[in-house]
All heavy atoms as TSV, in Angstrom:
chain	resi	resn	atom	element	x	y	z
A	1	MET	N	N	27.012	23.396	17.421
A	1	MET	CA	C	26.294	24.366	18.234
A	1	MET	C	C	25.527	23.746	19.291
A	1	MET	O	O	24.845	22.772	19.075
A	1	MET	CB	C	25.325	25.136	17.194
A	1	MET	CG	C	24.335	25.988	17.847
A	1	MET	SD	S	23.995	27.432	16.782
A	1	MET	CE	C	24.265	28.696	18.000
A	2	ILE	N	N	25.536	24.286	20.481
A	2	ILE	CA	C	24.800	23.708	21.645
A	2	ILE	C	C	23.563	24.486	21.772
A	2	ILE	O	O	23.534	25.701	21.808
A	2	ILE	CB	C	25.717	23.832	22.913
A	2	ILE	CG1	C	26.956	23.004	22.775
A	2	ILE	CG2	C	24.890	23.489	24.131
A	2	ILE	CD1	C	27.939	23.083	23.910
A	3	GLU	N	N	22.510	23.731	21.885
A	3	GLU	CA	C	21.142	24.278	22.141
A	3	GLU	C	C	20.653	23.813	23.502
A	3	GLU	O	O	20.677	22.632	23.752
A	3	GLU	CB	C	20.215	23.798	20.986
A	3	GLU	CG	C	18.861	24.345	21.012
A	3	GLU	CD	C	18.746	25.637	20.226
A	3	GLU	OE1	O	19.495	25.806	19.276
A	3	GLU	OE2	O	17.946	26.456	20.609
A	4	LYS	N	N	20.318	24.746	24.341
A	4	LYS	CA	C	19.842	24.326	25.679
A	4	LYS	C	C	18.378	24.108	25.646
A	4	LYS	O	O	17.593	24.801	26.235
A	4	LYS	CB	C	20.212	25.497	26.680
A	4	LYS	CG	C	21.675	25.598	26.981
A	4	LYS	CD	C	21.902	26.617	28.080
A	4	LYS	CE	C	23.393	26.618	28.361
A	4	LYS	NZ	N	23.673	27.483	29.475
A	5	LYS	N	N	18.056	23.022	24.963
A	5	LYS	CA	C	16.647	22.549	24.871
A	5	LYS	C	C	16.557	21.052	24.804
A	5	LYS	O	O	17.619	20.381	24.511
A	5	LYS	CB	C	15.983	23.114	23.577
A	5	LYS	CG	C	15.841	24.659	23.577
A	5	LYS	CD	C	15.002	25.044	22.425
A	5	LYS	CE	C	14.801	26.578	22.555
A	5	LYS	NZ	N	13.431	26.963	22.777
A	6	LEU	N	N	15.493	20.520	25.075
A	6	LEU	CA	C	15.238	19.068	24.924
A	6	LEU	C	C	14.830	18.826	23.555
A	6	LEU	O	O	14.261	19.634	22.856
A	6	LEU	CB	C	14.062	18.603	25.862
A	6	LEU	CG	C	14.281	18.948	27.320
A	6	LEU	CD1	C	12.991	18.711	28.157
A	6	LEU	CD2	C	15.434	18.046	27.961
A	7	VAL	N	N	15.179	17.645	22.985
A	7	VAL	CA	C	14.784	17.280	21.632
A	7	VAL	C	C	13.461	16.516	21.666
A	7	VAL	O	O	13.269	15.621	22.460
A	7	VAL	CB	C	15.859	16.350	20.972
A	7	VAL	CG1	C	15.481	15.989	19.556
A	7	VAL	CG2	C	17.259	17.042	21.019
A	8	GLY	N	N	12.575	16.982	20.846
A	8	GLY	CA	C	11.168	16.440	20.751
A	8	GLY	C	C	10.647	16.437	19.441
A	8	GLY	O	O	11.229	16.701	18.453
A	9	LYS	N	N	9.293	16.221	19.447
A	9	LYS	CA	C	8.552	16.140	18.098
A	9	LYS	C	C	8.203	17.454	17.582
A	9	LYS	O	O	7.946	17.653	16.388
A	9	LYS	CB	C	7.396	15.166	18.120
A	9	LYS	CG	C	6.327	15.591	19.154
A	9	LYS	CD	C	5.214	14.548	19.124
A	9	LYS	CE	C	4.342	14.609	20.315
A	9	LYS	NZ	N	3.358	13.553	20.410
A	10	THR	N	N	8.146	18.505	18.394
A	10	THR	CA	C	7.857	19.871	17.949
A	10	THR	C	C	8.776	20.919	18.619
A	10	THR	O	O	9.477	20.582	19.567
A	10	THR	CB	C	6.396	20.269	18.300
A	10	THR	OG1	O	6.274	20.218	19.731
A	10	THR	CG2	C	5.368	19.392	17.672
A	11	THR	N	N	8.820	22.121	18.108
A	11	THR	CA	C	9.612	23.205	18.668
A	11	THR	C	C	8.665	24.013	19.411
A	11	THR	O	O	7.850	24.708	18.749
A	11	THR	CB	C	10.460	23.879	17.579
A	11	THR	OG1	O	11.356	22.944	16.971
A	11	THR	CG2	C	11.197	25.047	18.208
A	12	ASN	N	N	8.784	24.136	20.730
A	12	ASN	CA	C	8.075	24.997	21.519
A	12	ASN	C	C	8.666	25.049	22.958
A	12	ASN	O	O	9.120	24.026	23.442
A	12	ASN	CB	C	6.556	24.733	21.573
A	12	ASN	CG	C	6.299	23.361	22.034
A	12	ASN	OD1	O	6.904	22.797	23.030
A	12	ASN	ND2	N	5.336	22.604	21.434
A	13	GLY	N	N	8.684	26.209	23.547
A	13	GLY	CA	C	9.204	26.295	24.925
A	13	GLY	C	C	10.572	25.673	25.156
A	13	GLY	O	O	11.532	26.180	24.604
A	14	ASP	N	N	10.633	24.569	25.815
A	14	ASP	CA	C	11.911	23.933	26.187
A	14	ASP	C	C	12.349	22.927	25.164
A	14	ASP	O	O	13.340	22.218	25.341
A	14	ASP	CB	C	11.767	23.218	27.528
A	14	ASP	CG	C	11.583	24.209	28.702
A	14	ASP	OD1	O	12.065	25.366	28.563
A	14	ASP	OD2	O	11.010	23.816	29.715
A	15	TYR	N	N	11.526	22.738	24.121
A	15	TYR	CA	C	11.801	21.640	23.141
A	15	TYR	C	C	12.220	22.198	21.767
A	15	TYR	O	O	11.770	23.270	21.346
A	15	TYR	CB	C	10.591	20.758	22.919
A	15	TYR	CG	C	10.254	19.985	24.140
A	15	TYR	CD1	C	9.488	20.438	25.197
A	15	TYR	CD2	C	10.753	18.654	24.248
A	15	TYR	CE1	C	9.167	19.768	26.352
A	15	TYR	CE2	C	10.479	17.902	25.409
A	15	TYR	CZ	C	9.752	18.465	26.372
A	15	TYR	OH	O	9.420	17.762	27.574
A	16	VAL	N	N	13.005	21.424	21.005
A	16	VAL	CA	C	13.311	21.700	19.645
A	16	VAL	C	C	13.251	20.341	18.843
A	16	VAL	O	O	13.721	19.355	19.434
A	16	VAL	CB	C	14.662	22.418	19.500
A	16	VAL	CG1	C	15.825	21.497	19.921
A	16	VAL	CG2	C	14.947	22.876	18.089
A	17	SER	N	N	12.808	20.414	17.610
A	17	SER	CA	C	12.736	19.107	16.848
A	17	SER	C	C	14.035	19.104	16.026
A	17	SER	O	O	14.668	20.162	15.793
A	17	SER	CB	C	11.573	19.119	15.909
A	17	SER	OG	O	11.673	20.178	14.842
A	18	VAL	N	N	14.441	17.997	15.592
A	18	VAL	CA	C	15.634	17.773	14.740
A	18	VAL	C	C	15.425	18.621	13.500
A	18	VAL	O	O	16.318	19.294	13.035
A	18	VAL	CB	C	15.878	16.300	14.393
A	18	VAL	CG1	C	16.989	16.090	13.388
A	18	VAL	CG2	C	16.211	15.535	15.735
A	19	ASP	N	N	14.289	18.527	12.813
A	19	ASP	CA	C	13.975	19.192	11.589
A	19	ASP	C	C	14.173	20.690	11.804
A	19	ASP	O	O	14.871	21.338	10.964
A	19	ASP	CB	C	12.536	18.937	11.068
A	19	ASP	CG	C	12.417	17.483	10.507
A	19	ASP	OD1	O	13.458	16.917	10.115
A	19	ASP	OD2	O	11.322	16.999	10.455
A	20	ASP	N	N	13.584	21.280	12.818
A	20	ASP	CA	C	13.718	22.720	13.023
A	20	ASP	C	C	15.132	23.156	13.406
A	20	ASP	O	O	15.620	24.185	12.956
A	20	ASP	CB	C	12.718	23.203	14.155
A	20	ASP	CG	C	11.278	23.123	13.736
A	20	ASP	OD1	O	10.983	23.079	12.518
A	20	ASP	OD2	O	10.382	23.078	14.589
A	21	TYR	N	N	15.848	22.344	14.198
A	21	TYR	CA	C	17.163	22.703	14.522
A	21	TYR	C	C	18.010	22.668	13.274
A	21	TYR	O	O	18.895	23.668	13.080
A	21	TYR	CB	C	17.690	21.673	15.600
A	21	TYR	CG	C	19.153	21.942	15.980
A	21	TYR	CD1	C	19.444	22.856	16.939
A	21	TYR	CD2	C	20.221	21.277	15.260
A	21	TYR	CE1	C	20.742	23.094	17.328
A	21	TYR	CE2	C	21.556	21.538	15.613
A	21	TYR	CZ	C	21.798	22.479	16.664
A	21	TYR	OH	O	23.075	22.740	16.998
A	22	CYS	N	N	17.839	21.710	12.409
A	22	CYS	CA	C	18.718	21.674	11.219
A	22	CYS	C	C	18.355	22.827	10.259
A	22	CYS	O	O	19.303	23.456	9.695
A	22	CYS	CB	C	18.489	20.304	10.528
A	22	CYS	SG	S	19.260	18.956	11.449
A	23	LYS	N	N	17.145	23.083	10.091
A	23	LYS	CA	C	16.681	24.213	9.268
A	23	LYS	C	C	17.258	25.530	9.812
A	23	LYS	O	O	17.900	26.319	9.042
A	23	LYS	CB	C	15.207	24.293	9.192
A	23	LYS	CG	C	14.655	25.305	8.256
A	23	LYS	CD	C	13.134	25.367	8.214
A	23	LYS	CE	C	12.668	26.393	7.209
A	23	LYS	NZ	N	11.189	26.323	7.091
A	24	LYS	N	N	17.194	25.753	11.093
A	24	LYS	CA	C	17.661	27.021	11.736
A	24	LYS	C	C	19.162	27.216	11.572
A	24	LYS	O	O	19.685	28.310	11.409
A	24	LYS	CB	C	17.330	26.996	13.213
A	24	LYS	CG	C	17.854	28.133	14.007
A	24	LYS	CD	C	17.491	28.016	15.453
A	24	LYS	CE	C	18.283	29.077	16.257
A	24	LYS	NZ	N	18.043	28.833	17.687
A	25	ASN	N	N	19.914	26.073	11.602
A	25	ASN	CA	C	21.358	26.074	11.559
A	25	ASN	C	C	22.018	25.748	10.264
A	25	ASN	O	O	23.157	25.543	10.112
A	25	ASN	CB	C	21.954	25.233	12.697
A	25	ASN	CG	C	21.632	25.799	14.070
A	25	ASN	OD1	O	22.196	26.768	14.459
A	25	ASN	ND2	N	20.617	25.224	14.726
A	26	GLY	N	N	21.222	25.660	9.153
A	26	GLY	CA	C	21.673	25.387	7.842
A	26	GLY	C	C	22.287	23.980	7.667
A	26	GLY	O	O	23.243	23.791	6.936
A	27	ILE	N	N	21.807	22.994	8.412
A	27	ILE	CA	C	22.291	21.585	8.323
A	27	ILE	C	C	21.441	20.854	7.364
A	27	ILE	O	O	20.245	20.679	7.571
A	27	ILE	CB	C	22.280	20.953	9.740
A	27	ILE	CG1	C	23.160	21.725	10.691
A	27	ILE	CG2	C	22.667	19.494	9.612
A	27	ILE	CD1	C	23.038	21.354	12.119
A	28	SER	N	N	22.008	20.439	6.246
A	28	SER	CA	C	21.249	19.742	5.251
A	28	SER	C	C	21.410	18.200	5.308
A	28	SER	O	O	20.591	17.450	4.762
A	28	SER	CB	C	21.690	20.234	3.840
A	28	SER	OG	O	22.985	19.979	3.592
A	29	LYS	N	N	22.467	17.712	5.919
A	29	LYS	CA	C	22.683	16.292	6.025
A	29	LYS	C	C	23.267	15.938	7.406
A	29	LYS	O	O	24.008	16.726	7.963
A	29	LYS	CB	C	23.735	15.784	5.008
A	29	LYS	CG	C	23.413	16.084	3.540
A	29	LYS	CD	C	22.423	15.012	3.038
A	29	LYS	CE	C	22.204	15.328	1.551
A	29	LYS	NZ	N	21.036	14.668	1.044
A	30	ILE	N	N	22.830	14.757	7.865
A	30	ILE	CA	C	23.430	14.265	9.176
A	30	ILE	C	C	24.048	12.946	8.905
A	30	ILE	O	O	23.360	12.016	8.370
A	30	ILE	CB	C	22.262	14.118	10.262
A	30	ILE	CG1	C	21.727	15.479	10.598
A	30	ILE	CG2	C	22.792	13.415	11.480
A	30	ILE	CD1	C	20.520	15.356	11.564
A	31	SER	N	N	25.326	12.810	9.301
A	31	SER	CA	C	26.007	11.517	9.019
A	31	SER	C	C	25.560	10.409	10.032
A	31	SER	O	O	25.347	9.276	9.660
A	31	SER	CB	C	27.540	11.647	9.116
A	31	SER	OG	O	28.024	12.580	8.271
A	32	LEU	N	N	25.416	10.823	11.297
A	32	LEU	CA	C	24.984	9.863	12.364
A	32	LEU	C	C	24.112	10.599	13.337
A	32	LEU	O	O	24.562	11.632	13.949
A	32	LEU	CB	C	26.226	9.238	13.006
A	32	LEU	CG	C	25.881	8.347	14.253
A	32	LEU	CD1	C	25.083	7.154	13.825
A	32	LEU	CD2	C	27.134	8.010	14.967
A	33	LEU	N	N	22.949	10.123	13.532
A	33	LEU	CA	C	22.091	10.570	14.556
A	33	LEU	C	C	21.989	9.490	15.678
A	33	LEU	O	O	21.523	8.403	15.494
A	33	LEU	CB	C	20.660	10.873	14.066
A	33	LEU	CG	C	19.607	11.361	15.050
A	33	LEU	CD1	C	20.003	12.776	15.581
A	33	LEU	CD2	C	18.201	11.406	14.437
A	34	LYS	N	N	22.589	9.816	16.846
A	34	LYS	CA	C	22.583	8.929	17.971
A	34	LYS	C	C	21.642	9.329	19.001
A	34	LYS	O	O	21.611	10.533	19.434
A	34	LYS	CB	C	23.990	8.797	18.585
A	34	LYS	CG	C	24.067	7.845	19.693
A	34	LYS	CD	C	25.413	7.847	20.397
A	34	LYS	CE	C	25.457	6.898	21.560
A	34	LYS	NZ	N	24.590	7.283	22.676
A	35	MET	N	N	20.752	8.449	19.494
A	35	MET	CA	C	19.797	8.776	20.501
A	35	MET	C	C	19.826	7.804	21.678
A	35	MET	O	O	19.899	6.563	21.486
A	35	MET	CB	C	18.383	8.616	19.926
A	35	MET	CG	C	17.942	9.775	19.026
A	35	MET	SD	S	16.184	9.454	18.649
A	35	MET	CE	C	16.279	8.494	17.162
A	36	ASP	N	N	19.824	8.360	22.897
A	36	ASP	CA	C	19.574	7.613	24.120
A	36	ASP	C	C	18.713	8.562	24.900
A	36	ASP	O	O	19.165	9.334	25.753
A	36	ASP	CB	C	20.867	7.375	24.829
A	36	ASP	CG	C	20.789	6.466	25.974
A	36	ASP	OD1	O	19.577	6.060	26.366
A	36	ASP	OD2	O	21.751	6.098	26.604
A	37	VAL	N	N	17.439	8.508	24.682
A	37	VAL	CA	C	16.487	9.489	25.219
A	37	VAL	C	C	15.461	8.908	26.145
A	37	VAL	O	O	14.348	9.474	26.388
A	37	VAL	CB	C	15.821	10.295	24.035
A	37	VAL	CG1	C	16.859	11.168	23.359
A	37	VAL	CG2	C	15.137	9.389	23.060
A	38	GLU	N	N	15.835	7.765	26.712
A	38	GLU	CA	C	15.000	7.196	27.857
A	38	GLU	C	C	13.520	7.105	27.537
A	38	GLU	O	O	12.638	7.592	28.298
A	38	GLU	CB	C	15.290	8.018	29.100
A	38	GLU	CG	C	16.689	8.007	29.488
A	38	GLU	CD	C	17.315	6.747	29.772
A	38	GLU	OE1	O	16.644	5.818	30.349
A	38	GLU	OE2	O	18.514	6.547	29.420
A	39	GLY	N	N	13.125	6.481	26.431
A	39	GLY	CA	C	11.694	6.273	26.097
A	39	GLY	C	C	11.023	7.268	25.216
A	39	GLY	O	O	9.909	7.141	24.902
A	40	TYR	N	N	11.784	8.302	24.856
A	40	TYR	CA	C	11.185	9.357	23.961
A	40	TYR	C	C	11.715	9.213	22.496
A	40	TYR	O	O	11.652	10.205	21.736
A	40	TYR	CB	C	11.622	10.771	24.513
A	40	TYR	CG	C	10.848	11.040	25.819
A	40	TYR	CD1	C	11.434	10.699	27.013
A	40	TYR	CD2	C	9.541	11.559	25.775
A	40	TYR	CE1	C	10.742	10.913	28.268
A	40	TYR	CE2	C	8.855	11.785	27.007
A	40	TYR	CZ	C	9.504	11.458	28.178
A	40	TYR	OH	O	8.850	11.675	29.373
A	41	GLU	N	N	12.091	8.096	22.126
A	41	GLU	CA	C	12.612	7.828	20.782
A	41	GLU	C	C	11.568	8.238	19.699
A	41	GLU	O	O	11.856	8.796	18.779
A	41	GLU	CB	C	13.037	6.314	20.631
A	41	GLU	CG	C	14.215	5.961	21.409
A	41	GLU	CD	C	13.919	5.643	22.880
A	41	GLU	OE1	O	12.715	5.525	23.263
A	41	GLU	OE2	O	14.924	5.521	23.633
A	42	ASN	N	N	10.290	7.797	19.962
A	42	ASN	CA	C	9.258	8.106	18.940
A	42	ASN	C	C	9.062	9.615	18.710
A	42	ASN	O	O	8.872	10.049	17.665
A	42	ASN	CB	C	7.924	7.430	19.320
A	42	ASN	CG	C	7.935	5.946	19.138
A	42	ASN	OD1	O	8.681	5.440	18.329
A	42	ASN	ND2	N	7.036	5.268	19.775
A	43	ASP	N	N	9.172	10.352	19.896
A	43	ASP	CA	C	9.006	11.848	19.774
A	43	ASP	C	C	10.195	12.414	18.911
A	43	ASP	O	O	9.925	13.227	18.082
A	43	ASP	CB	C	8.985	12.462	21.153
A	43	ASP	CG	C	7.700	12.247	21.877
A	43	ASP	OD1	O	6.770	11.760	21.251
A	43	ASP	OD2	O	7.643	12.628	23.104
A	44	VAL	N	N	11.380	11.985	19.173
A	44	VAL	CA	C	12.530	12.458	18.491
A	44	VAL	C	C	12.432	12.049	17.020
A	44	VAL	O	O	12.683	12.946	16.095
A	44	VAL	CB	C	13.859	11.999	19.097
A	44	VAL	CG1	C	15.030	12.443	18.187
A	44	VAL	CG2	C	14.033	12.485	20.478
A	45	LEU	N	N	12.039	10.849	16.709
A	45	LEU	CA	C	11.852	10.457	15.316
A	45	LEU	C	C	10.782	11.244	14.625
A	45	LEU	O	O	10.881	11.557	13.427
A	45	LEU	CB	C	11.565	8.947	15.241
A	45	LEU	CG	C	12.818	8.034	15.651
A	45	LEU	CD1	C	12.299	6.603	15.732
A	45	LEU	CD2	C	13.931	8.171	14.668
A	46	GLU	N	N	9.686	11.519	15.307
A	46	GLU	CA	C	8.633	12.339	14.718
A	46	GLU	C	C	9.127	13.683	14.380
A	46	GLU	O	O	8.758	14.254	13.360
A	46	GLU	CB	C	7.508	12.511	15.780
A	46	GLU	CG	C	6.123	12.170	15.681
A	46	GLU	CD	C	5.488	11.749	14.328
A	46	GLU	OE1	O	5.101	12.595	13.585
A	46	GLU	OE2	O	5.408	10.562	14.086
A	47	GLY	N	N	9.982	14.286	15.289
A	47	GLY	CA	C	10.582	15.550	14.984
A	47	GLY	C	C	11.642	15.569	13.949
A	47	GLY	O	O	12.121	16.682	13.462
A	48	ALA	N	N	12.083	14.449	13.458
A	48	ALA	CA	C	13.049	14.325	12.367
A	48	ALA	C	C	12.377	13.792	11.079
A	48	ALA	O	O	13.068	13.358	10.191
A	48	ALA	CB	C	14.176	13.414	12.840
A	49	ARG	N	N	11.104	13.827	11.015
A	49	ARG	CA	C	10.328	13.241	9.929
A	49	ARG	C	C	10.777	13.736	8.566
A	49	ARG	O	O	10.962	12.877	7.668
A	49	ARG	CB	C	8.825	13.524	10.115
A	49	ARG	CG	C	7.978	12.901	8.994
A	49	ARG	CD	C	6.499	13.239	9.251
A	49	ARG	NE	N	5.962	12.488	10.435
A	49	ARG	CZ	C	5.442	11.267	10.298
A	49	ARG	NH1	N	5.374	10.606	9.204
A	49	ARG	NH2	N	4.956	10.727	11.404
A	50	THR	N	N	10.972	14.954	8.449
A	50	THR	CA	C	11.365	15.605	7.141
A	50	THR	C	C	12.844	15.102	6.743
A	50	THR	O	O	13.050	14.671	5.651
A	50	THR	CB	C	11.338	17.126	7.147
A	50	THR	OG1	O	10.026	17.492	7.436
A	50	THR	CG2	C	11.762	17.721	5.791
A	51	MET	N	N	13.723	15.246	7.660
A	51	MET	CA	C	15.139	14.818	7.360
A	51	MET	C	C	15.183	13.330	7.043
A	51	MET	O	O	15.859	12.875	6.056
A	51	MET	CB	C	16.028	15.039	8.614
A	51	MET	CG	C	16.204	16.540	8.927
A	51	MET	SD	S	17.311	17.418	7.782
A	51	MET	CE	C	18.882	16.765	8.192
A	52	ILE	N	N	14.415	12.466	7.784
A	52	ILE	CA	C	14.390	11.068	7.516
A	52	ILE	C	C	13.731	10.802	6.187
A	52	ILE	O	O	14.253	10.048	5.384
A	52	ILE	CB	C	13.652	10.309	8.604
A	52	ILE	CG1	C	14.440	10.381	9.949
A	52	ILE	CG2	C	13.413	8.823	8.295
A	52	ILE	CD1	C	13.702	9.896	11.120
A	53	GLY	N	N	12.592	11.454	5.904
A	53	GLY	CA	C	11.841	11.220	4.647
A	53	GLY	C	C	12.644	11.607	3.373
A	53	GLY	O	O	12.444	11.007	2.386
A	54	HIS	N	N	13.514	12.570	3.534
A	54	HIS	CA	C	14.350	12.983	2.359
A	54	HIS	C	C	15.635	12.267	2.295
A	54	HIS	O	O	16.437	12.514	1.407
A	54	HIS	CB	C	14.650	14.497	2.460
A	54	HIS	CG	C	13.411	15.379	2.280
A	54	HIS	ND1	N	13.317	16.644	2.772
A	54	HIS	CD2	C	12.191	15.132	1.551
A	54	HIS	CE1	C	12.155	17.153	2.413
A	54	HIS	NE2	N	11.468	16.239	1.759
A	55	GLY	N	N	15.849	11.353	3.220
A	55	GLY	CA	C	17.149	10.500	3.160
A	55	GLY	C	C	18.321	11.398	3.604
A	55	GLY	O	O	19.445	11.104	3.250
A	56	ASP	N	N	18.056	12.401	4.403
A	56	ASP	CA	C	19.175	13.293	4.842
A	56	ASP	C	C	19.859	12.836	6.062
A	56	ASP	O	O	20.791	13.501	6.518
A	56	ASP	CB	C	18.619	14.734	5.009
A	56	ASP	CG	C	18.044	15.268	3.749
A	56	ASP	OD1	O	18.585	14.937	2.689
A	56	ASP	OD2	O	17.177	16.171	3.801
A	57	ILE	N	N	19.457	11.774	6.673
A	57	ILE	CA	C	20.129	11.168	7.790
A	57	ILE	C	C	20.653	9.878	7.374
A	57	ILE	O	O	19.943	8.945	7.071
A	57	ILE	CB	C	19.174	11.006	9.059
A	57	ILE	CG1	C	18.653	12.300	9.464
A	57	ILE	CG2	C	20.061	10.350	10.176
A	57	ILE	CD1	C	17.653	12.243	10.597
A	58	LYS	N	N	22.072	9.753	7.288
A	58	LYS	CA	C	22.659	8.580	6.714
A	58	LYS	C	C	22.573	7.373	7.657
A	58	LYS	O	O	22.221	6.243	7.162
A	58	LYS	CB	C	24.183	8.807	6.483
A	58	LYS	CG	C	24.836	7.747	5.708
A	58	LYS	CD	C	26.274	8.097	5.313
A	58	LYS	CE	C	26.889	6.954	4.478
A	58	LYS	NZ	N	28.220	7.338	4.063
A	59	LYS	N	N	22.820	7.477	8.896
A	59	LYS	CA	C	22.746	6.374	9.879
A	59	LYS	C	C	22.139	6.890	11.173
A	59	LYS	O	O	22.280	8.025	11.531
A	59	LYS	CB	C	24.115	5.844	10.111
A	59	LYS	CG	C	24.775	5.191	8.965
A	59	LYS	CD	C	26.190	4.700	9.387
A	59	LYS	CE	C	26.895	4.063	8.137
A	59	LYS	NZ	N	28.181	3.544	8.514
A	60	MET	N	N	21.461	5.942	11.876
A	60	MET	CA	C	20.928	6.205	13.171
A	60	MET	C	C	21.347	5.115	14.177
A	60	MET	O	O	21.237	3.946	13.782
A	60	MET	CB	C	19.440	6.319	13.143
A	60	MET	CG	C	18.892	7.547	12.373
A	60	MET	SD	S	17.102	7.811	12.549
A	60	MET	CE	C	16.565	6.658	11.282
A	61	ALA	N	N	21.687	5.414	15.324
A	61	ALA	CA	C	21.912	4.570	16.389
A	61	ALA	C	C	20.945	4.893	17.500
A	61	ALA	O	O	21.020	6.005	18.114
A	61	ALA	CB	C	23.377	4.661	16.909
A	62	ILE	N	N	20.040	4.000	17.839
A	62	ILE	CA	C	19.004	4.312	18.863
A	62	ILE	C	C	18.993	3.308	19.936
A	62	ILE	O	O	18.882	2.092	19.749
A	62	ILE	CB	C	17.665	4.283	18.119
A	62	ILE	CG1	C	17.596	5.180	16.924
A	62	ILE	CG2	C	16.478	4.579	19.110
A	62	ILE	CD1	C	16.330	5.093	16.039
A	63	CYS	N	N	19.316	3.828	21.149
A	63	CYS	CA	C	19.368	2.959	22.325
A	63	CYS	C	C	17.935	2.752	22.864
A	63	CYS	O	O	17.226	3.713	23.187
A	63	CYS	CB	C	20.157	3.665	23.471
A	63	CYS	SG	S	21.886	3.836	22.941
A	64	THR	N	N	17.555	1.453	22.924
A	64	THR	CA	C	16.217	1.147	23.398
A	64	THR	C	C	16.246	0.127	24.500
A	64	THR	O	O	15.161	-0.359	24.929
A	64	THR	CB	C	15.274	0.670	22.291
A	64	THR	OG1	O	15.901	-0.514	21.715
A	64	THR	CG2	C	15.162	1.735	21.227
A	65	TYR	N	N	17.361	-0.226	25.073
A	65	TYR	CA	C	17.555	-1.267	26.055
A	65	TYR	C	C	16.769	-0.936	27.378
A	65	TYR	O	O	16.481	-1.853	28.130
A	65	TYR	CB	C	18.948	-1.575	26.436
A	65	TYR	CG	C	19.696	-0.334	26.948
A	65	TYR	CD1	C	19.678	-0.011	28.293
A	65	TYR	CD2	C	20.339	0.565	26.055
A	65	TYR	CE1	C	20.241	1.157	28.827
A	65	TYR	CE2	C	20.988	1.732	26.542
A	65	TYR	CZ	C	20.913	1.969	27.958
A	65	TYR	OH	O	21.557	3.097	28.433
A	66	HIS	N	N	16.478	0.293	27.700
A	66	HIS	CA	C	15.856	0.597	28.986
A	66	HIS	C	C	14.354	0.322	28.988
A	66	HIS	O	O	13.801	0.331	30.056
A	66	HIS	CB	C	16.064	2.151	29.252
A	66	HIS	CG	C	15.569	3.065	28.169
A	66	HIS	ND1	N	16.311	3.301	27.058
A	66	HIS	CD2	C	14.315	3.583	27.978
A	66	HIS	CE1	C	15.611	4.131	26.314
A	66	HIS	NE2	N	14.404	4.250	26.756
A	67	ASN	N	N	13.792	0.065	27.832
A	67	ASN	CA	C	12.311	-0.159	27.762
A	67	ASN	C	C	12.032	-1.628	27.808
A	67	ASN	O	O	12.395	-2.406	26.924
A	67	ASN	CB	C	11.784	0.413	26.437
A	67	ASN	CG	C	10.305	0.419	26.376
A	67	ASN	OD1	O	9.638	-0.297	27.134
A	67	ASN	ND2	N	9.756	1.181	25.426
A	68	GLN	N	N	11.373	-2.113	28.904
A	68	GLN	CA	C	11.122	-3.522	29.032
A	68	GLN	C	C	10.148	-4.089	28.058
A	68	GLN	O	O	10.084	-5.317	27.831
A	68	GLN	CB	C	10.621	-3.740	30.548
A	68	GLN	CG	C	11.628	-3.430	31.541
A	68	GLN	CD	C	12.858	-4.370	31.572
A	68	GLN	OE1	O	12.793	-5.498	31.210
A	68	GLN	NE2	N	14.008	-3.703	31.745
A	69	ASP	N	N	9.344	-3.213	27.433
A	69	ASP	CA	C	8.332	-3.749	26.489
A	69	ASP	C	C	8.943	-3.788	25.069
A	69	ASP	O	O	8.372	-4.283	24.167
A	69	ASP	CB	C	7.115	-2.733	26.378
A	69	ASP	CG	C	6.397	-2.696	27.721
A	69	ASP	OD1	O	6.429	-3.707	28.421
A	69	ASP	OD2	O	5.913	-1.613	28.008
């Protein structure tokens, strides 16, 4: 399902969190969560806190090469 929103730590306005998206669409497990979000990795991870905490995301691939720090 395509959602015309940005992925973030909360769901409001132009943003949707991974947790809320999964709940809304009946997704209970994620095999692979891939992120290349140009410095917003922490926000996306915050928004996936429940799925991560319950072990419902099997693997994650997070691109961080763009951040010099």
